[in-house]
N, C-alpha and C positions, 0 to 999 in steps of 0.2 A: 174655413175653420182650421185652427192649428191642430196639427196631429199630435195626439198624446201617445207617446211611445208606450207600448205594452211591456209589462215585466216579462222577461224571458222565462219560459217554463222548462224546467230541467226535468227530464224523464228519469225515473228510478234506475233504468238500465244504464244510464250514463253516469249516475252518481256513484255507482259501485254498490257493494253489499252494505246493508245498514248494520250498524254496530248493535250487538245484543246487550242489553243491560247486564251488569255484573251479577245481579241477584238471580238472574235467570240462567246463568252459565252452569254447565254440568262439570263437577270436579273430575279431574283426570284420574284415571285408574292407576294406582301405584304399581310400578314395575317390580317384579320379584327380585330379591337380592341373589345374585349368583353364588352358589356354594363352591366348595373347593373342587378343582378340576380333577377328574380321575387320572391316576398315574398312567402315563403312556405305556403301552406294552413294549417290552424289550424287543429291540430289533434282533432278528435272527443273526446268529454269528457273533454277537457281542454279549459278553457275560454281564449280569446285573451287578448290584453293589457288592454282593458276597462272591467275590471272585475266588476261584479255587487257587490255592497256593501251588505254584509250579513245583513239580517233583525235583528233588536233588539229583544232580548228575551222578550216575552210577560210577563213572570213571573219574577219579580225582585228578585235578590238574597237577602236572609235573612241576616240582619246585624249580625256580630259576637257578641256572648254574652259578656256582660261586665264582667270584673273580679269581683268576689265576695270578698268583704273585710271581713276579720275576725271580729267577733263581738267585741272581746276585743280591736282591734285596733281602731274601730270606737268609742268605749267608752273612750279610752285613748285620742283620738283627741278632744272629747267634753269636757274633764275635763281640766281646765286651770292649769298651774303650779303655785305653791305658793312659794314665796320667802320672807323670813323674814330678816328685817334689824333691829338689836337691837338698841334701842334708848330710852332715858328717855322721860318722858312726856314733858319736856321743849324742848328737842332736836328732837322730832318726826317730827315736821313740817319742820325743816331744813333738816332732813334726807330725807323726801319726796321730797323736792325741788331738792336735789342732785340726787335722783333717776330719777326724770323727766329730768334733764339735761343730764344724762347718756343715757336715752332712746332716746332723740332727737339726741344726738351725734352718736348713733349707727344706726340711719336711720329711727326711728319711726317718723311718721308724728304727728304734734301737735294735730290734731283732733282725733287721736287714743288713747288719754290718758284722763282718768277721775281721779280726785283727790278728795278723801273724807276725811273730818276731823271730828273727834268725839268730839273735844272740841271747842276752839275758831275758828271762821271763818278764812279762808285764807284771807289775805289782799285784793286780787283781788276780791273775792266774796263779801266781805264787801263793797268795793268801788262800784261794779256794782249794788248791791242791793240798794244802796242809790238812784239810779235813778228809782227804782221801779222793782217789780218782773216781770212785762211784758217784760221790756227791758232785764232783766237778763236771763230769760228763752228763749228769742228770740235768744240770742247768743248761748245758748245750742242747739237749733234746727238748727241753721246755721252750726254748726259743723266746724267752721273755726279755732279753737284753742283749747288748753288745757282748760278743764272746771273744775272748783272747786266748790264743793257742800258740804253742811253740811250733817252730817249723818242723821239728821231728814228729809231731803228732797232728800236723795239719791234714794228713791224708785221711784221718778219722773224722775230721770236721765235715759237715755237710755244706752244700752250696748255699750261697747267699747272694743277693743282688749286688752288694758291694764288698770287696775284699781289700783291706789296707795292709800292706806289708811294710814293716819297719826293719830295714837292713841295719841292725844295730850291733853287728858283729857276726861271729861264726865263721867257720871255714868257707873257702870258696865253693867247695862241693856242696855244702849245706845251702848256700845261697843259690847255686845253680839248680838244685833240686826244688827249692821252695818257690821260686818265681814261676816256673811252668805249672806247678801244682796250684798255686794261688790263681793263676790265669784260668785254669780249668774250673776252679770253684766259683769264680766271679760270674754272676749272671749278666750284669750290665756294665760294671765299672771296676777296674783294678787301679788302685793308687799305690805307688811304690815310693817310699821315702828312703833316700840313701844317695850313694855316690853315682852320678849319671853314667860315668864310664863303665863302672862295674855292672850296672844294671843293663845297659845297652849291650855289653859283651855277652851277658847271660841270655837275654831275650833274643839276641840276634837281630835287633831292629832299633832304630833311633826313636826314642820316646821323649 
């Protein structure tokens, strides 16, 4: 008789665990939500957020020493520049007026300029002196505008950054006294309008 093969019998242990129906499964227990973590204790030796403000130094720092200026530079800064404008005796006053106009156009304030004449008075000075010397010198002290002075009264005038001298006459002794005085009154610039030979002879230098 022919053999009829038997169906293989698979044991439960070989098939693995049987699946449990979904209806019979137990719902998993929900895990608790973790809360905020407690702040970690501060480590010893390290300050917390509220750090103490360091105390100010009891001894102030010494200021940095100021730079030392060379002696020759300080001397050069104290000596005003000298500029010569060649002009005749008759044209010295006009040359001085042109020099003043250029100074004002270049940015100089009117109260920074003093004009000295060795000969005839400047028309402004002659006009103001007609009201008396007190009114005339009061305008000088106010320092509101260009001031015009005669060489004989230039020693009373105060220093200004720029002094313009018009050598428009006068004796040689007057010129010889006016130029050094004007140089002493000039803070930054001395402009001399007149004969170059006469001016150089008085100042003792070529300008």
